[in-house]
N, C-alpha and C positions, 0 to 999 in steps of 0.2 A: 504494500500500500504506500503510495506516494504522499507524504505528509509535509511537503515543502514546495516552494516555487522560487524561481529566480526572479529578482526584482529588476527594474530598469535603472536602479541606482548603482553607483560605484562607491567603494570605500575611499578613504583618503589615500590608499595605496593603489588605486585603480583596479581593485579586485571586485568581482561581481558579488553583490549582496544577496544572500539567500534568506527567505522568510519561512519560518515554520508555520504551517497552516492548521495543524491539529494537535490535540493533546495538551499535556502539562505546560509545554513551552510555546503554545500558540502565540503568534505575533512577535516572537523573538526574532531578531534579524542578526545575521553574522556573516563574516567573510572568511573563507578558507585561505590559508597561506601555504607554507611549505609542507609538502606531503612526502614522506619517505617510507620505504618498505624494508624490513629487516628480517631475514630468514633466521629462525631459531632451529638449528640443526638438531639440537638435543631433543626437542619436542616435535620436530618435523612440521613446524607451522610457520606462518609468515605473520609478522606483526606490522601494523600500520601505525605510523606516528605522524601527527599533523599539528600545525599551528592554526589558530583561528582567533578572530577578533570579534567580540560581541559589539554590535552597533546599537541595537535596541535591546536592553535587558528585560527580564520579566518584571512585572509590576512590583514596585517597592523594594527592588534589589539593585544595588550598584553594578556597574559594568564589571568591576574587579571581582565582586562576590559571585556574579554570574559565571565568569570565566573559571572560577575555582570550583564550581558545582560539578561533582562527579556525574550526576544524572544528566546534566546538560551536555557535558563532554561526551557521554555515551550516546545521547541522541544525535549530536552532530557527527559522531563517528559512524553511526548507522546511516545517516544521510549521505556521508561521503562514500561509503561502500555502495549504496544504491546508485549514486551518480556514476561511479566507476563501472558497475555492472551494466547500467544503461548504455554507457559509452562503448563498452566491449561488445555488447549485442549489436549496436549500430555499425561498428566496424566489421563485425562478422557478417552482417547482412550485406554491407558494401562489398566485401571480399567475395561472397557467394554470387552476387550479381555480376561482378566483373569477371569471375572465373568460370561462370556457367557456359558450357559449350552451346553453340547455336544448333537448333533442331532443324 
């Protein structure tokens, strides 16, 4: 389920601002920064690390408090994964279209 939308605004760093549209953090706006992937060979997993900046925090909470909220970090992480999955699916579709033989 997609619980976010890209806004037509940019952050001070010229990054796209994403608005959460549902749930506990509805109307919170943030910008994603640097994203890195690190393989954990011991656990055979891949960890995603990312920077983000809260633009519009939840009601009655400061930006700094919001950025330190584990629940918000988790929500933003799930949105990031969803964006990456959507992009991968689009790229796979584009590859399938360009490599499909003519009938």
